[in-house]
Every structure is written in structure tokens, then in C-alpha cells.
C-alpha positions as CSV (number, residue, x, y, z in Angstrom):
1,M,36.2,297.5,181.0
2,N,37.5,299.6,183.9
3,P,40.5,301.9,183.1
4,P,43.8,300.9,184.7
5,S,44.6,302.4,188.1
6,S,46.8,305.4,188.2
7,D,49.6,303.3,189.6
8,S,49.5,300.7,186.8
9,A,49.1,303.4,184.2
10,S,52.1,305.3,185.5
11,T,54.1,302.1,185.7
12,G,53.2,301.2,182.1
13,H,54.1,304.7,181.0
14,E,57.5,304.5,182.7
15,L,58.1,301.2,181.0
16,G,57.2,302.6,177.6
17,W,54.3,300.3,177.2
18,T,52.0,300.8,174.2
19,P,49.7,298.4,172.3
20,I,52.2,298.5,169.4
21,A,55.1,297.7,171.8
22,E,53.1,294.8,173.2
23,E,52.4,293.4,169.8
24,A,56.1,293.8,168.8
25,V,57.0,291.8,171.9
26,R,54.5,289.1,170.9
27,A,55.8,289.1,167.3
28,A,59.4,288.7,168.5
29,S,58.4,285.7,170.8
30,V,56.8,284.1,167.7
31,L,59.6,284.7,165.3
32,H,62.5,284.0,167.7
33,P,61.4,281.5,170.3
34,K,64.0,280.6,172.8
35,A,62.8,278.4,175.7
36,N,59.7,277.6,173.8
37,Q,61.1,274.8,171.6
38,L,58.4,272.1,171.3
39,P,59.2,268.4,172.1
40,R,59.9,266.1,169.2
41,P,57.3,263.4,168.9
42,D,58.2,259.9,170.0
43,R,57.6,258.8,166.4
44,R,56.8,260.7,163.3
45,R,53.2,262.0,163.3
46,V,51.2,262.0,160.1
47,L,47.9,263.9,160.4
48,T,45.2,264.3,157.8
49,V,43.3,267.5,158.1
50,A,39.8,266.7,156.9
51,N,36.2,268.0,156.8
52,Q,34.1,267.7,153.7
53,K,32.3,270.9,154.6
54,G,34.0,273.8,152.8
55,G,35.0,277.1,154.5
56,V,35.8,275.7,158.0
57,G,39.4,276.7,158.1
58,K,40.9,273.4,156.9
59,T,43.7,274.8,154.7
60,T,44.2,277.8,157.0
61,S,44.7,275.5,160.0
62,T,47.0,273.2,158.1
63,V,49.4,275.8,157.0
64,N,49.4,277.8,160.2
65,L,49.8,274.8,162.5
66,A,52.6,273.6,160.2
67,A,54.3,277.1,160.3
68,A,54.0,277.2,164.1
69,L,55.5,273.7,164.5
70,A,58.3,274.7,162.1
71,V,59.2,278.0,163.8
72,H,59.6,276.0,167.0
73,G,62.2,273.8,165.5
74,L,60.2,270.8,164.2
75,K,60.6,269.8,160.6
76,T,57.1,269.8,159.1
77,L,55.9,268.7,155.7
78,V,52.6,269.9,154.2
79,I,51.0,267.7,151.5
80,D,48.6,269.9,149.5
81,L,46.0,267.3,148.3
82,D,43.4,269.9,147.3
83,P,43.3,270.7,143.5
84,Q,42.7,274.4,144.4
85,G,46.2,274.6,145.7
86,N,45.5,277.0,148.5
87,A,48.0,275.5,150.9
88,S,50.7,275.9,148.2
89,T,49.7,279.6,147.8
90,A,49.8,280.3,151.5
91,L,53.3,278.8,151.8
92,D,54.4,280.7,148.6
93,I,55.3,277.4,146.8
94,E,55.3,277.4,143.0
95,H,52.3,275.4,141.8
96,R,51.7,276.2,138.1
97,S,50.9,273.3,135.8
98,G,54.0,271.3,135.0
99,T,55.6,271.9,138.4
100,P,56.5,268.6,140.2
101,S,53.5,268.1,142.5
102,I,51.5,265.6,144.4
103,Y,49.8,264.6,141.2
104,E,53.0,263.3,139.7
105,V,53.7,261.6,143.1
106,L,50.3,259.8,143.1
107,I,50.7,258.5,139.6
108,G,54.3,257.4,140.3
109,E,56.2,259.8,138.0
110,V,58.3,261.4,140.7
111,S,59.2,260.6,144.3
112,L,57.8,262.7,147.2
113,A,61.3,264.0,148.0
114,E,61.6,265.3,144.4
115,A,58.3,267.1,144.6
116,A,58.9,268.6,148.1
117,A,59.9,272.3,148.2
118,V,61.2,274.3,151.1
119,S,59.0,277.3,152.0
120,A,60.8,280.7,152.2
121,Q,59.0,281.2,155.5
122,S,61.1,278.7,157.4
123,P,63.9,276.2,156.6
124,N,61.9,273.7,158.7
125,L,58.8,274.0,156.6
126,Y,58.3,271.8,153.4
127,C,55.4,271.5,151.0
128,V,54.5,269.2,148.2
129,P,52.3,271.5,146.1
130,A,49.1,270.8,144.2
131,T,48.6,271.9,140.6
132,I,45.4,272.0,138.6
133,D,46.5,268.6,137.2
134,L,45.3,267.1,140.5
135,A,41.7,267.9,139.5
136,G,41.5,264.8,137.3
137,A,43.5,262.6,139.6
138,E,40.4,260.9,141.2
139,I,39.2,259.7,137.8
140,E,42.7,258.4,136.9
141,L,43.2,256.7,140.3
142,V,40.0,254.6,139.9
143,S,41.7,252.3,137.4
144,M,45.1,252.1,139.2
145,V,46.3,249.2,141.4
146,S,46.1,250.0,145.1
147,R,44.2,253.2,144.3
148,E,43.4,253.9,148.0
149,S,47.0,253.6,149.2
150,R,49.0,255.5,146.5
151,L,49.8,258.3,149.0
152,K,50.7,255.8,151.7
153,E,53.2,254.2,149.4
154,A,54.7,257.6,148.5
155,L,55.0,258.5,152.2
156,S,57.3,255.6,153.0
157,S,59.5,255.8,156.0
158,E,62.6,255.8,153.8
159,V,61.5,258.9,151.9
160,L,60.4,260.8,155.0
161,D,63.7,259.9,156.7
162,E,65.5,261.3,153.7
163,I,63.6,264.7,154.2
164,G,64.0,264.3,158.0
165,V,60.5,265.5,159.0
166,D,58.9,265.2,162.4
167,Y,55.3,266.1,161.3
168,V,53.4,265.5,158.1
169,L,50.1,267.5,157.7
170,I,47.9,266.5,154.7
171,D,45.4,269.2,153.5
172,C,42.4,267.4,152.0
173,P,39.8,268.7,149.5
174,P,36.3,269.5,150.8
175,S,34.9,266.1,149.8
176,L,35.0,262.5,150.8
177,G,36.4,261.2,147.5
178,L,39.4,259.1,146.6
179,L,41.9,261.8,147.4
180,T,40.6,262.1,151.0
181,V,40.5,258.3,151.3
182,N,44.2,258.3,150.3
183,A,45.0,260.8,152.9
184,M,43.3,258.8,155.6
185,V,45.0,255.6,154.6
186,A,48.4,257.3,154.7
187,A,47.9,258.9,158.1
188,Q,47.8,257.8,161.7
189,E,45.7,260.6,162.9
190,V,42.8,262.8,161.7
191,L,42.5,266.4,162.7
192,I,39.0,267.9,162.2
193,P,38.6,271.7,162.1
194,I,35.0,272.7,163.1
195,Q,33.8,276.2,162.7
196,C,31.9,277.8,165.7
197,E,28.8,278.5,163.6
198,Y,25.3,277.1,163.2
199,Y,26.0,274.4,160.6
200,A,29.2,273.3,162.3
201,L,28.1,269.7,162.9
202,E,26.3,269.3,159.6
203,G,27.8,266.4,157.7
204,L,30.2,265.6,160.6
205,G,28.4,262.2,161.1
206,Q,29.1,261.3,157.5
207,L,32.8,262.2,157.9
208,L,33.0,260.0,161.1
209,S,31.3,257.2,159.3
210,N,33.8,257.3,156.5
211,I,36.6,257.3,159.0
212,E,35.2,254.2,160.6
213,L,35.0,252.5,157.2
214,V,38.7,253.4,156.5
215,Q,39.6,252.0,160.0
216,K,37.7,248.8,159.4
217,H,38.9,248.0,155.8
218,L,42.0,250.0,155.0
219,N,43.8,251.5,158.0
220,P,43.0,250.1,161.5
221,D,45.6,252.4,163.1
222,L,43.8,255.6,162.1
223,E,42.4,257.7,165.0
224,V,40.6,261.0,165.3
225,S,43.1,262.5,167.6
226,T,42.3,266.2,167.4
227,I,39.4,268.6,166.9
228,L,40.1,272.2,166.5
229,L,37.5,274.9,166.9
230,T,37.9,277.7,164.3
231,M,36.3,281.0,163.4
232,Y,35.2,281.7,167.0
233,D,33.4,285.1,167.4
234,G,33.3,285.9,171.1
235,R,30.6,288.6,170.5
236,T,27.9,285.9,169.8
237,K,26.2,283.5,172.1
238,L,26.0,281.0,169.2
239,A,29.8,280.6,169.2
240,D,29.8,279.7,172.9
241,Q,26.8,277.3,172.4
242,V,28.6,275.5,169.5
243,T,31.8,275.3,171.4
244,Q,30.1,273.8,174.4
245,E,28.2,271.3,172.3
246,V,31.4,270.1,170.6
247,R,33.3,269.8,173.9
248,N,30.4,267.9,175.5
249,H,30.3,265.5,172.6
250,F,34.0,265.0,171.9
251,G,35.6,265.6,175.3
252,D,39.3,265.9,175.5
253,T,39.7,265.3,171.7
254,V,38.9,269.0,171.3
255,L,41.9,271.3,171.8
256,K,41.5,273.9,174.6
257,T,42.8,276.6,172.2
258,V,40.1,278.1,170.0
259,I,41.0,280.0,166.8
260,P,39.2,283.4,166.6
261,R,37.7,284.9,163.5
262,S,40.5,287.2,162.4
263,V,41.0,289.6,159.5
264,K,44.8,289.0,159.6
265,V,44.3,285.3,159.2
266,S,42.1,285.9,156.2
267,E,44.4,288.4,154.6
268,A,47.7,286.4,154.9
269,P,47.2,284.0,152.0
270,G,46.7,286.9,149.6
271,Y,50.3,287.8,150.3
272,G,51.6,284.2,149.9
273,Q,52.1,283.9,153.7
274,T,50.9,282.2,156.8
275,V,49.6,284.5,159.5
276,L,52.7,283.9,161.5
277,A,54.8,285.5,158.7
278,Y,52.2,288.1,157.8
279,D,51.4,289.5,161.3
280,P,53.2,287.4,164.0
281,G,52.0,289.5,166.8
282,S,48.3,289.2,165.9
283,R,45.6,287.3,167.9
284,G,45.3,284.8,165.1
285,A,49.1,284.0,165.0
286,M,49.2,283.6,168.8
287,S,46.2,281.3,168.7
288,Y,47.8,279.0,166.1
289,I,51.0,279.0,168.2
290,D,49.1,277.9,171.2
291,A,47.2,275.2,169.2
292,A,50.5,273.9,167.8
293,K,52.0,273.7,171.3
294,E,49.0,271.8,172.6
295,L,49.1,269.5,169.6
296,A,52.9,268.8,170.1
297,N,52.5,268.3,173.9
298,R,49.8,265.7,173.4
299,G,52.4,263.0,173.6
300,T,51.8,259.3,174.3
301,V,50.9,257.6,177.5
302,N,51.9,253.9,177.7
303,G,52.0,253.8,173.9
304,K,48.4,255.2,173.5
305,K,47.6,258.7,172.2
306,E,45.8,261.0,174.5
307,G,42.5,262.5,173.5
308,T,41.6,260.1,170.7
309,L,38.2,258.8,169.6
């Protein structure tokens, strides 16, 4: 990269520009958005974040997109449907065994509103946590009436109106079991995170086949509305090749924003935070802000969602 010209360098010096100052400005724009308020959806959007392949940024994308929507004034509810409880950890929501959680909601012991907790990171950000009790839920659900639609029943319009949310993001486990099926039956949209690495598309065909089965038999309104490319490493040709392949195959369903591989994004959950709270001026935080803006601005045209499969 060529050094800046003497004129631009002197101008930057006169303005007091430094990399730290630039990051501070970015952080302030993330934490205190003014003219950047995002549009409210025409109707409440319920998105299932799914990919049976582990380590693709599913939970990371769920919590950071939710935080980005919340910081821009949209009330957002995260449903942690993964027994590991990583989304609950990242949002700093209590999820020890015995805490009212999505497990009790699924088996009908508590309502969704009773299990929902507000994250300290934003008054607009809610989470229904997952506890270790959820690990046995798939076995228990098998014998229950309407086992595939327990979550849909819990996410009734009346309950969601009571909480007043604009977006619901459901974080699925890395499997295609009954919990993931519940998430797909309860949602209108599926968001699929795909990592920019060699095995990115491995198993994706099976996921899409399962989505088609759910569409055919359980939820005809379900659509794959969004694909998000994650863990992009611009230093490798492979990342560009995978990105191009996914865009060629899925077209406008793929968000223009790509999430880079980032140390800050990886560190944040260890502190019980999203990257927007942990380091709001970082590249990772800004990327999730951009992705959330793109997601929110994908409104409806004549009643049909844009960019769907």
C-alpha cells in the first residue's frame, strides 16, 4: 500500500487522526446510532439460524445480528435452542440447571414470556436461555402430542405481542433432529451461515432437503431467505473461490456483507458479551452491523420477500 500524500498526512495530523481515534469514532457510531435507525419490518420476522455442520458461526451470527438489530432500536428475541447454551453465554443470560428456560417452554411448564430475560447489553435484546436439561428434550418430545410444533405453539402472536418484539432469531443445535425441526416449523425464514472454507458446502444439500420436507409437510410458508458468509479470510484464494461459488449458486439470497475471521469475535463470548459490546469499533462488529442493516432492509415487494429460495 502506498503511503498517504504529504497533503493528506498533514491534514490527518491537523485533525488529530490516529487509528485509535478512528476506531473510537466507529465504536461511538455503533453504540450510539442516530440517523441509522433500522426500519421496522412490515410484520414480525421469525428466523431460524440453521446449519447441521458445527463451527460455521451459527451462534456467533445469531447473537451478533440480534445485538446489532437491538442497538438500532428493534426489539429482538433470541431463542437458544442448543443444549450447549452458547447463545445464552454470549448474551450473559443465566442458564444454570433449574433456570426457567426453553426446555420448560417446550414441555409446557412455563410460558415463553416467563422464560425470556433481558440482556444487560441492550434493553431491546431478550433471550430465552438453554440449560443442560435441553439435552434430553429430543427424547422426551418424541412421545408428545404435536412434537414438531411445540415451539410454534409457544411462539404465539399473543405471547410475542406481550413482549413486543420485532425479530425472533432461533439458534439451532448442529444437527437435523427434532429441536431443529421445531425451529423450522416455528419460523417463516431460514438463515444459513456458511463458512468460507473448503468443506463449506458439505452437508448443505441434506439441510436443504430437510427444509423442503418441512415445507411440504409441516410449514409451507418457510423460506430460505438469507445466506451469510462467515469466517472470510481475505489472505487466501480459497475464501474467494468459496464466496464466488456460493454466490453463483444461491444468487441474491446471499448477503453482500461477508463476516471476516476475527479474533475479537472469537474472544467476546468468553467475557459474556457480543462483539458489539466487547469491541464495538472492531472489523467484526462493523461487519455484523452491516449484515443486520442488509437483513432489515430486505423488506417485502408486493407481499413477497426478496432474495428467497
